[in-house]
BABA-784032 format. One record per atom (N, C-alpha, C): x, y, z; residue in one letter. Coordinates in pm, whole numbers, padded with zeros to 5 digits, always signed. Example, Ala and Ser with C-alpha at 12.3 -4.5 7.8 and 13.67 -1.06 7.14 Angstrom:
<rs>
+01319-00569+00780A;+01230-00450+00780A;+01320-00330+00780A;+01285-00225+00708S;+01367-00106+00714S;+01290+00003+00787S;
</rs>
This chain:
<rs>
+08924+14123+05490M;+08836+14068+05589M;+08802+14176+05690M;+08681+14170+05740Y;+08635+14271+05833Y;+08682+14242+05975Y;+08711+14346+06052P;+08752+14324+06191P;+08634+14276+06275P;+08665+14195+06377Y;+08561+14139+06464Y;+08550+14224+06589Y;+08428+14266+06620Y;+08401+14340+06742Y;+08296+14264+06821Y;+08331+14220+06940P;+08231+14146+07019P;+08117+14237+07061P;+07999+14184+07059N;+07882+14259+07101N;+07889+14275+07252N;+07890+14396+07305P;+07904+14416+07450P;+07786+14360+07529P;+07672+14342+07465V;+07557+14290+07537V;+07578+14141+07569V;+07639+14068+07478Y;+07656+13925+07495Y;+07793+13887+07550Y;+07884+13979+07562F;+08017+13948+07609F;+08018+13944+07762F;+08053+13828+07816I;+08061+13813+07961I;+08206+13781+07994I;+08274+13871+08061P;+08414+13843+08093P;+08423+13728+08193P;+08526+13646+08175Y;+08545+13531+08263Y;+08669+13553+08345Y;+08653+13549+08473T;+08766+13561+08563T;+08780+13428+08638T;+08889+13357+08617P;+08904+13229+08686P;+08914+13249+08837P;+08878+13143+08909H;+08885+13151+09055H;+09030+13173+09098H;+09045+13230+09214A;+09177+13265+09263A;+09268+13142+09274A;+09216+13029+09322Y;+09304+12913+09340Y;+09347+12853+09208Y;+09272+12877+09101I;+09313+12827+08970I;+09420+12919+08911I;+09405+13049+08932R;+09505+13143+08881R;+09641+13118+08944R;+09642+13076+09069N;+09768+13055+09138N;+09825+12914+09111N;+09753+12831+09038G;+09802+12698+09007G;+09773+12596+09115G;+09694+12629+09211Y;+09663+12538+09321Y;+09526+12475+09298Y;+09521+12345+09288H;+09396+12273+09267H;+09372+12181+09385H;+09300+12227+09484P;+09279+12139+09600P;+09186+12023+09564P;+09227+11904+09602Q;+09143+11787+09579Q;+09136+11709+09710Q;+09015+11681+09752P;+09003+11607+09878P;+09054+11464+09862P;+09122+11417+09962R;+09171+11279+09961R;+09059+11187+10009R;+09041+11073+09942P;+08937+10981+09987P;+08974+10921+10123P;+08873+10898+10201T;+08897+10835+10330T;+08860+10688+10319T;+08946+10604+10367Y;+08925+10460+10363Y;+08907+10408+10505Y;+08831+10300+10518P;+08817+10244+10652P;+08949+10183+10699P;+08960+10162+10827E;+09080+10102+10883E;+09098+09960+10827E;+09220+09923+10799V;+09249+09791+10741V;+09218+09682+10843V;+09138+09584+10797N;+09104+09470+10881N;+09123+09344+10797N;+09217+09260+10834T;+09250+09142+10755T;+09173+09018+10800T;+09088+09031+10898E;+09017+08915+10952E;+08932+08845+10845E;+08856+08921+10767Q;+08770+08861+10664Q;+08853+08790+10558Q;+08963+08851+10516L;+09049+08789+10416L;+09109+08659+10469L;+09151+08659+10594T;+09207+08538+10655T;+09104+08427+10660T;+08983+08460+10700E;+08877+08359+10707E;+08840+08308+10568E;+08838+08396+10469S;+08810+08353+10331S;+08919+08258+10281S;+09044+08287+10315A;+09154+08201+10272A;+09142+08062+10336A;+09102+08059+10463K;+09082+07929+10530K;+08969+07851+10464K;+08860+07920+10432S;+08748+07853+10365S;+08789+07804+10227S;+08872+07882+10159F;+08916+07843+10026F;+09002+07717+10032F;+09081+07703+10138Q;+09160+07581+10154Q;+09069+07459+10165Q;+08957+07475+10234E;+08861+07365+10245E;+08800+07332+10109E;+08773+07435+10029L;+08722+07411+09894L;+08825+07334+09810L;+08951+07368+09828M;+09056+07300+09753M;+09066+07153+09795M;+09042+07125+09922K;+09041+06985+09967K;+08927+06908+09901K;+08809+06972+09891D;+08697+06908+09823D;+08730+06881+09676D;+08789+06980+09610A;+08826+06963+09469A;+08929+06851+09454A;+09021+06844+09548Q;+09123+06738+09544Q;+09060+06600+09557Q;+08957+06589+09643M;+08889+06460+09659M;+08823+06417+09528M;+08758+06511+09461V;+08692+06479+09334V;+08796+06439+09230V;+08904+06516+09221L;+09009+06484+09124L;+09070+06347+09151L;+09094+06319+09277Q;+09154+06190+09313Q;+09062+06075+09272Q;+08933+06095+09287E;+08838+05991+09247E;+08840+05971+09095E;+08848+06080+09019F;+08857+06067+08873F;+08986+05995+08834F;+09095+06026+08903I;+09224+05966+08869I;+09228+05818+08905I;+09178+05784+09021S;+09194+05647+09071S;+09086+05550+09026S;+08969+05598+08986S;+08860+05507+08953S;+08810+05528+08810S;+08847+05433+08726H;+08798+05436+08588H;+08646+05420+08586H;+08593+05337+08674Q;+08449+05314+08681Q;+08374+05443+08718Q;+08427+05517+08816F;+08365+05644+08857F;+08362+05741+08739F;+08474+05755+08670S;+08481+05845+08555S;+08379+05805+08449S;+08371+05675+08422F;+08277+05625+08322F;+08134+05659+08362F;+08099+05637+08490E;+07962+05662+08536E;+07925+05810+08526E;+08019+05898+08560V;+07991+06042+08552V;+07967+06083+08407V;+08055+06042+08318I;+08040+06078+08177I;+07912+06019+08119I;+07885+05893+08151D;+07766+05826+08099D;+07639+05897+08146D;+07633+05930+08276A;+07514+05999+08330A;+07500+06138+08268A;+07611+06207+08247A;+07605+06341+08187A;+07556+06333+08043A;+07605+06236+07968Q;+07562+06222+07829Q;+07414+06189+07818Q;+07360+06123+07920K;+07218+06089+07920K;+07134+06195+07991K;+07197+06309+08026S;+07131+06423+08093S;+07066+06382+08225S;+07130+06297+08298K;+07082+06256+08430K;+07150+06344+08535K;+07094+06463+08554D;+07154+06562+08643D;+07168+06510+08786D;+07063+06450+08838E;+07066+06403+08977E;+07170+06293+08996E;+07186+06208+08898K;+07286+06101+08906K;+07427+06160+08909K;+07452+06261+08825V;+07583+06326+08823V;+07610+06392+08958V;+07510+06463+09013K;+07527+06527+09144K;+07554+06424+09252K;+07479+06315+09248Q;+07495+06210+09350Q;+07635+06149+09341Q;+07685+06127+09221L;+07819+06071+09204L;+07927+06166+09257L;+07914+06294+09224I;+08014+06391+09270I;+08010+06402+09422I;+07890+06406+09480K;+07878+06416+09626K;+07925+06289+09696K;+07922+06176+09626S;+07966+06051+09687S;+08117+06047+09712S;+08190+06144+09659T;+08334+06148+09682T;+08368+06195+09822T;+08269+06248+09894G;+08293+06292+10032G;+08311+06441+10048G;+08270+06518+09948I;+08287+06663+09958I;+08194+06718+10066I;+08236+06830+10126K;+08161+06889+10238K;+08086+07016+10201K;+08120+07076+10089H;+08060+07204+10049H;+07966+07185+09931H;+07871+07279+09917P;+07782+07271+09801P;+07860+07292+09671P;+07813+07226+09567V;+07881+07235+09438V;+07777+07254+09328V;+07806+07345+09235D;+07724+07363+09115D;+07791+07284+09004D;+07712+07204+08935I;+07766+07117+08832I;+07707+07155+08697I;+07794+07183+08602H;+07753+07214+08465H;+07836+07127+08371H;+07772+07077+08269Y;+07846+06996+08174Y;+07788+07016+08035Y;+07871+06986+07937N;+07829+06987+07798N;+07892+06864+07732N;+07875+06844+07604P;+07926+06721+07544P;+08077+06697+07557P;+08155+06802+07585D;+08299+06777+07593D;+08367+06826+07720D;+08292+06873+07820S;+08359+06915+07943S;+08265+06914+08063S;+08328+06919+08179L;+08258+06921+08308L;+08310+07041+08385L;+08220+07121+08442R;+08261+07237+08522R;+08197+07226+08660R;+08280+07225+08762L;+08234+07217+08900L;+08270+07347+08970L;+08173+07408+09038T;+08198+07531+09114T;+08164+07504+09260T;+08267+07501+09342F;+08252+07479+09485F;+08234+07615+09552F;+08141+07624+09648R;+08111+07751+09715R;+08121+07733+09866R;+08171+07838+09931A;+08179+07838+10077A;+08111+07963+10129A;+08042+07948+10241K;+07977+08062+10307K;+08042+08084+10442K;+08043+08210+10480Q;+08095+08246+10611Q;+08008+08358+10666Q;+07947+08334+10778N;+07854+08431+10838N;+07743+08467+10739N;+07690+08366+10671D;+07582+08382+10573D;+07620+08470+10455D;+07749+08479+10425I;+07798+08556+10311I;+07880+08462+10224I;+07856+08466+10092D;+07939+08387+10002D;+08079+08447+10001D;+08172+08379+10068C;+08305+08438+10081C;+08398+08399+09968C;+08377+08280+09913C;+08469+08238+09809C;+08410+08124+09728C;+08466+08108+09608K;+08425+07997+09523K;+08544+07950+09442K;+08542+07822+09409L;+08648+07760+09333L;+08584+07690+09214L;+08622+07729+09094T;+08567+07669+08974T;+08673+07581+08909T;+08632+07459+08878M;+08722+07362+08818M;+08659+07314+08687M;+08733+07322+08579A;+08682+07278+08449A;+08769+07164+08400A;+08703+07054+08364L;+08774+06935+08316L;+08720+06897+08178L;+08810+06867+08089H;+08772+06826+07953H;+08762+06674+07948H;+08661+06623+07877W;+08655+06477+07859W;+08639+06442+07713W;
</rs>
């Protein structure tokens, strides 16, 4: 086999930077804002209210066979407004998104704080 001789015209020597040769790799540390728990505390309080709304709906399903029948019947007949009206009649205070299919009901309760969606609670029930 023939010996290899690099062409001096194309050979560019590489000298690593001084800090790499010494094994030192400086990396800037990210700066984070000061910790403020106020928003988290307020979101947790709002979430508790959502849980109370969910509890009211669950209690109505548990205690009233007629209510459960009406919700399922309206959903099977694709009467969206009737289903919404029945769910809201339980006394909930927050807006709720209602989705259903032939075998389940999904309710998503939402809370706003300072015009920001701070939290949501999704509840899925099989029927």
